[in-house]
C-alpha positions in Angstrom: 66.7 26.1 -31.7 68.7 29.1 -33.3 68.2 30.8 -36.5 71.2 31.8 -38.7 71.7 33.8 -41.9 73.8 32.0 -44.6 74.2 33.2 -48.1 71.0 35.4 -47.8 69.0 32.3 -46.7 67.5 31.4 -42.9 69.1 28.2 -41.8 67.5 26.7 -38.7 69.5 24.5 -36.7 68.4 22.4 -33.4 70.3 22.4 -30.5 70.4 19.4 -28.0 66.8 18.2 -26.9 65.2 20.1 -23.8 64.0 17.8 -21.2 60.7 18.0 -19.6 60.3 18.4 -15.9 57.8 16.6 -13.9 55.0 18.2 -12.2 53.8 16.2 -9.2 52.8 16.2 -5.6 53.3 14.2 -2.5 50.2 12.0 -3.4 51.6 11.2 -6.9 54.2 8.4 -7.8 56.3 8.4 -11.1 56.3 4.9 -12.4 57.9 5.4 -15.8 60.4 8.3 -16.0 61.3 9.3 -19.4 61.4 13.0 -19.8 63.6 13.2 -22.9 61.8 14.5 -26.2 59.0 12.4 -27.4 59.5 10.4 -24.1 56.5 9.3 -22.1 56.1 9.2 -18.4 53.7 7.6 -16.3 52.2 8.4 -13.2 50.1 6.7 -10.5 48.1 7.8 -7.1 49.8 6.7 -4.0 47.9 4.1 -1.7 45.0 5.6 -0.1 44.6 8.1 -3.0 42.7 8.2 -6.2 42.8 10.3 -9.4 40.5 13.1 -9.5 41.8 15.0 -12.6 45.0 15.1 -14.8 46.5 12.5 -17.0 48.5 9.3 -16.0 50.6 9.3 -19.0 52.3 12.5 -20.5 54.5 13.0 -23.5 57.3 15.5 -23.3 57.0 17.7 -26.4 59.3 20.4 -28.1 60.5 23.0 -25.9 60.2 20.8 -22.7 56.5 21.1 -22.4 54.6 17.9 -21.2 51.2 16.9 -23.0 47.9 16.9 -21.0 47.7 18.0 -17.5 49.4 17.0 -14.1 47.9 14.1 -12.4 45.7 15.3 -9.4 45.1 12.8 -6.5 43.0 13.1 -3.4 42.0 10.6 -0.7 40.1 7.9 -1.8 37.3 8.4 0.7 36.7 12.0 -0.6 33.4 12.9 -2.2 33.1 16.3 -3.9 30.0 17.9 -5.5 30.7 21.2 -7.6 28.5 23.8 -8.9 30.0 26.1 -11.4 28.3 29.6 -11.3 29.1 31.5 -14.6 28.4 34.9 -15.6 26.5 35.0 -18.9 25.8 38.6 -19.6 26.0 41.3 -22.0 29.6 41.7 -21.0 30.6 37.9 -21.6 28.7 37.5 -24.9 31.6 37.8 -27.1 33.4 35.2 -25.3 30.6 33.0 -24.3 31.2 30.1 -26.4 34.7 29.8 -25.8 34.2 30.4 -22.0 31.7 27.4 -22.0 34.1 25.1 -24.1 36.9 25.8 -21.7 34.7 25.2 -18.7 33.3 22.0 -20.5 37.0 20.9 -20.6 37.6 21.6 -17.1 34.5 19.8 -15.8 35.0 16.8 -18.1 38.4 16.3 -16.6 37.2 16.0 -12.9 36.8 12.4 -12.0 36.2 12.7 -8.3 33.1 14.7 -8.5 29.4 15.4 -9.7 29.1 18.8 -11.3 26.2 21.1 -11.9 26.1 24.6 -13.7 24.4 27.7 -13.0 24.5 30.9 -15.2 23.7 34.4 -14.3 23.2 37.9 -15.3 20.4 39.7 -13.5 18.5 36.6 -13.8 19.7 33.2 -12.7 19.4 30.0 -14.5 20.0 26.4 -13.2 21.2 24.7 -16.2 22.7 21.3 -15.1 21.8 19.5 -12.0 24.3 17.4 -10.1 22.8 14.1 -11.2 22.0 15.1 -14.8 25.3 13.6 -16.3 27.4 10.5 -15.2 29.7 10.6 -18.4 32.4 13.3 -18.4 32.0 13.5 -22.4 28.4 14.2 -22.0 28.9 16.6 -19.3 31.6 18.4 -21.3 29.3 18.6 -24.6 26.3 19.7 -22.4 28.3 22.7 -20.8 29.6 23.8 -24.2 26.3 24.1 -25.7 24.8 26.2 -22.8 23.3 29.2 -24.5 23.5 32.8 -23.4 19.8 33.7 -22.8 19.4 37.1 -21.7 22.6 38.9 -21.9 21.5 41.5 -19.8 23.7 44.4 -18.8 23.2 44.1 -15.2 24.4 41.1 -13.1 23.4 39.8 -9.7 26.1 37.9 -8.2 24.7 37.7 -4.8 21.2 35.9 -6.1 23.4 33.4 -8.1 25.2 32.3 -4.8 21.6 32.2 -3.2 20.3 29.8 -5.9 23.6 27.6 -5.4 23.1 27.6 -1.6 19.3 27.5 -1.2 18.1 25.8 -4.5 20.9 23.9 -6.0 22.5 21.5 -3.4 19.6 19.3 -2.5 19.8 15.5 -2.2 17.0 15.3 -5.1 19.3 17.1 -7.3 22.2 14.8 -6.7 23.9 16.3 -3.9 25.3 13.5 -1.9 24.9 13.6 1.9 28.6 13.5 3.1 30.0 15.3 0.2 32.1 18.5 0.3 29.9 21.1 -1.6 32.2 23.3 -3.7 30.9 26.5 -5.2 33.3 27.9 -8.2 32.2 31.4 -9.3 33.4 32.5 -12.9 32.7 36.4 -13.2 33.7 39.3 -15.5 31.7 41.9 -14.3 31.4 43.6 -10.8 27.9 43.5 -9.3 26.5 45.9 -7.1 24.7 43.0 -5.4 28.0 41.7 -4.0 28.2 38.1 -2.7 30.5 38.7 0.1 27.7 38.2 2.8 26.0 35.4 1.1 29.4 33.5 1.0 30.0 34.1 4.8 26.6 32.3 5.4 27.6 29.4 2.9 30.9 29.2 4.9 29.3 28.3 8.2 28.9 24.9 7.1 32.6 23.4 6.9 31.4 21.0 4.0 30.7 24.4 1.8 34.0 25.6 0.0 34.1 28.6 -2.2 36.5 29.4 -5.1 36.6 32.4 -7.7 37.9 32.8 -11.2 38.0 36.6 -12.2 38.2 37.1 -16.2 40.1 40.2 -16.7 38.5 41.6 -13.5 38.5 45.0 -12.4 39.8 46.0 -9.1 36.3 46.1 -7.5 35.4 42.6 -8.7 38.8 41.3 -7.5 37.8 42.5 -4.0 34.4 41.1 -4.1 35.7 37.7 -5.4 38.5 37.4 -2.8 36.0 38.1 -0.3 33.6 35.3 -1.6 36.4 32.9 -1.8 37.6 33.8 1.8 41.2 32.9 1.2 43.5 34.5 -1.7 44.8 31.2 -2.5 41.2 30.1 -3.6 40.9 33.2 -5.9 42.3 32.9 -9.6 42.6 35.5 -12.5 42.6 35.0 -16.2 42.9 37.3 -19.1 40.6 35.2 -21.4 38.9 31.7 -21.6 41.8 30.5 -23.4 43.9 31.2 -20.3 41.8 29.1 -18.1 43.8 26.0 -19.6 47.1 27.3 -18.6 45.4 27.7 -15.0 43.8 24.3 -15.1 46.6 22.5 -13.0 46.3 25.2 -10.2 42.5 25.3 -10.4 42.2 21.5 -10.0 44.6 21.3 -7.1 42.0 23.4 -5.2 38.6 22.4 -6.3 39.2 18.8 -7.0 40.9 18.1 -3.5 39.0 17.7 -0.4 40.1 19.9 2.3 42.0 18.6 5.2 38.6 18.9 7.6 37.3 16.2 9.9 33.5 16.8 10.4 32.0 15.0 13.2 28.0 15.6 13.6 27.0 16.4 17.1 25.9 13.6 19.5 24.1 13.7 22.8 24.1 11.7 26.1 20.4 11.6 26.4 17.6 10.8 24.5 15.9 13.8 22.8 12.6 13.7 20.7 12.6 17.0 18.8 9.8 18.3 16.7 10.1 21.3 14.4 6.8 23.4 14.2 7.3 25.4 11.3 5.0 28.4 9.8 4.4 27.7 6.0 5.9 31.0 4.8 9.3 31.7 3.4 10.2 28.1 3.2 13.0 28.6 0.8 15.1 30.0 3.9 13.5 27.8 6.6 14.1 24.7 4.7 17.8 25.3 4.2 18.1 26.3 7.6 16.7 23.0 8.7 18.6 20.9 6.0 21.9 22.6 7.4 20.7 21.3 11.1 20.5 17.9 9.7 24.0 18.1 8.3 25.3 18.5 12.2 22.7 16.1 13.9 23.0 12.1 14.2 19.3 10.6 14.2 19.4 7.4 16.0 17.0 5.3 18.2 19.1 5.9 21.2 19.8 9.6 20.8 17.9 12.1 18.8 14.6 11.6 16.9 13.0 14.2 14.7 9.5 15.1 13.5 7.9 17.9 11.7 4.8 19.9 11.5 3.8 22.7 9.2 1.2 25.3 10.3 -0.8 28.1 8.7 -4.7 28.4 9.5 -4.3 25.0 10.7 -1.6 22.3 11.0 -0.5 19.0 9.6 2.1 16.6 10.0 5.2 16.4 7.6 6.9 13.4 9.4 6.6 11.6 12.5 9.2 10.8 15.2 9.4 7.2 13.9 9.5 8.1 10.1 13.1 8.4 9.7 16.4 6.5 11.0 19.0 8.8 9.5 19.7 12.5 9.2 20.1 12.0 5.5 16.4 10.8 5.1 15.0 13.7 7.3 16.9 16.4 5.3 15.4 14.8 2.0 12.0 15.0 3.6 12.5 18.6 4.4 14.0 19.6 0.9 11.0 18.2 -0.6 8.3 20.4 1.1 6.6 22.5 -1.5 7.3 26.5 -1.0 3.8 27.9 -0.8 3.2 30.8 1.3 0.0 31.4 3.6 -1.2 34.3 5.2 -2.5 32.8 8.8 0.2 32.0 11.0 -1.6 30.2 13.9 1.4 28.8 16.1 -1.0 27.4 18.8 -2.3 24.9 15.9 1.1 23.9 15.2 1.7 23.0 19.0 -1.5 21.2 19.2 -0.7 19.1 15.9 2.7 18.2 17.6 1.3 17.4 20.9 -1.6 15.3 19.7 -0.3 13.7 16.6 3.3 13.6 16.8 4.4 13.3 20.6 2.8 9.9 21.0 3.8 6.6 21.5 2.6 5.3 18.3 4.4 7.9 16.2 7.7 7.4 18.0 7.7 9.3 21.4 9.7 7.7 24.0 8.5 7.7 27.4 12.2 8.3 28.6 13.3 11.1 26.3 12.8 14.7 26.5 10.4 16.4 24.4 11.5 19.5 22.5 9.0 21.5 20.6 10.9 24.0 18.5 8.8 26.7 16.9 9.9 28.6 13.9 7.8 31.6 13.2 7.9 35.1 11.4 6.8 38.6 12.6 3.3 37.8 12.8 0.7 38.1 15.6 -0.2 34.9 17.4 -1.0 33.9 20.9 0.7 30.6 21.7 1.0 31.2 25.6 -2.1 29.3 26.7 -1.3 26.1 24.7 2.4 26.4 25.4 2.1 26.7 29.0 -0.3 23.5 29.0 2.4 21.8 27.2 5.2 22.7 29.4 3.2 21.6 32.4 3.0 18.0 31.6 6.0 15.5 31.5 9.6 16.5 30.0 8.3 18.9 27.7 10.4 22.0 26.6 9.5 24.7 24.0 12.1 26.7 22.0 11.2 29.7 19.9 12.9 30.9 16.8 11.4 34.2 16.1 12.2 36.1 12.9 11.8 39.9 12.9 11.2 42.5 15.7 7.4 42.4 16.2 5.4 40.5 18.8 8.5 39.1 20.5 6.8 39.0 23.9 4.2 36.7 22.7 7.0 34.2 21.7 9.1 34.9 24.7 6.2 33.7 26.9 5.8 30.5 24.7 9.1 29.2 26.0 8.6 30.5 29.7 6.1 32.7 31.6 8.6 33.3 34.4 11.0 35.4 32.5 13.7 32.9 31.6 14.0 33.4 27.9 17.1 31.2 27.1 15.1 29.3 24.9 14.0 32.2 22.8 16.1 33.3 19.9 15.5 36.1 17.7 16.9 36.8 14.3 16.3 39.9 12.1 15.3 38.2 8.7 14.6 34.9 7.2 17.8 35.1 5.1 19.8 35.4 8.4 18.2 32.4 10.0 21.4 30.5 8.9 23.4 32.9 11.1 22.0 31.5 14.4 22.5 27.6 13.3 25.3 26.9 15.7 23.5 28.6 18.8 20.3 26.7 17.9 22.3 23.6 17.3 23.7 24.1 20.9 20.3 24.6 22.5 18.5 21.8 21.1 21.0 19.1 21.5 21.4 20.0 25.2 20.0 17.7 27.7 17.5 19.2 30.1 16.9 16.6 32.6 17.9 17.6 36.3 19.9 15.1 38.3 19.3 14.7 42.0 21.5 12.7 44.2 20.4 11.7 47.8 23.2 10.4 50.1 22.4 6.8 50.8 19.5 6.5 48.3 18.7 6.1 44.8 19.8 8.6 42.0 17.0 10.3 40.2 16.7 12.1 37.0 13.5 14.2 36.5 12.2 17.8 35.4 11.4 20.3 38.1 8.5 22.6 37.0 9.1 26.2 37.7 6.1 28.0 39.1 5.7 31.7 39.1 
């Protein structure tokens, strides 16, 4: 288009139509190719891929701009559950309505995922669970109508991430067991409670992926958001909520596409009966730790079977060795445990409950499987040594101790071995850092402990040798 002045009047003349350019990737094919002005092109996902966002038809408008958004495709077997963690503070109050409208449009365009929303300032609100809405239009409308409740002048991004990690992604709230879990942080204000440490813990599970969007972010916020994302390509910056629309395609290509990661749960070459013996204290952290273990362990009748006991002043069985046949159902049972704290921490009660009421044939104990007692206890005084020694002296029984804090270490070391071999003892400084030792614990409790002795010309035997000291 050009503008000329002729006899004091503006005359607008139009030049040749400007053709549009296709925006596709290797997973998308063009089925109708018409990029002329007002022409409509059609797109489809290649075989083995499915639509996750964008439009299958786009019309070329004035100036060479295509309508809608580019088609985004991902592998057909991919499942993604998304939590949008959105700042709702005094600093976003003036843009809150526009921001939630844009986020609603973003979430409503996703077709491969289930999506939930958390908002935060100094308080974290869990607004929408993953299984609250299965209609894109209903989800869009619900997000758009989320109010800004407190509008505090301080923000706690670290706690918002903790809520996403520890409280949001549960099976009862709609998290699918084999789905990737995408955390999308949308923030405007730097928080002294930075989220990088929590993000590092979240990333320890390869199913967990983090992405960040900064709205006119300060240099300090940019640094924190990039650290949370873990990769600059997962971080985006916009100047306003409306600017989100121009970044939709780039954001879709990241958050709506499954990462190229193959996750194989651990398998074992022996039969293991494992019972977790857990104190009824700070269960928010312990439950997530155990749930993360279940993401990596395959439960089967010929491999690993799992039971659980809770203890305080007494002890009770949560589920038996024959209660579950899948890791998913074990995780679901763990996540449903009520989070009540008790003041007594009698480990010996838990060991006795496991021995007498879980490690029994009627409750799934196998005679040819090693029995693993896995204690999880905090920095509290208890004397489990006598009961533990009695358990270890009988059959293929092994005790592992996961001990939080730096008090009473000797008591829990002696629970695993009275001769000074403390390889089955693991110490961590805090409940929140339990997740940091997940891989170490996985290696320990999925290792076969039987001793194979071969006598030339005779049979091969596999049994446990009891140490004496």
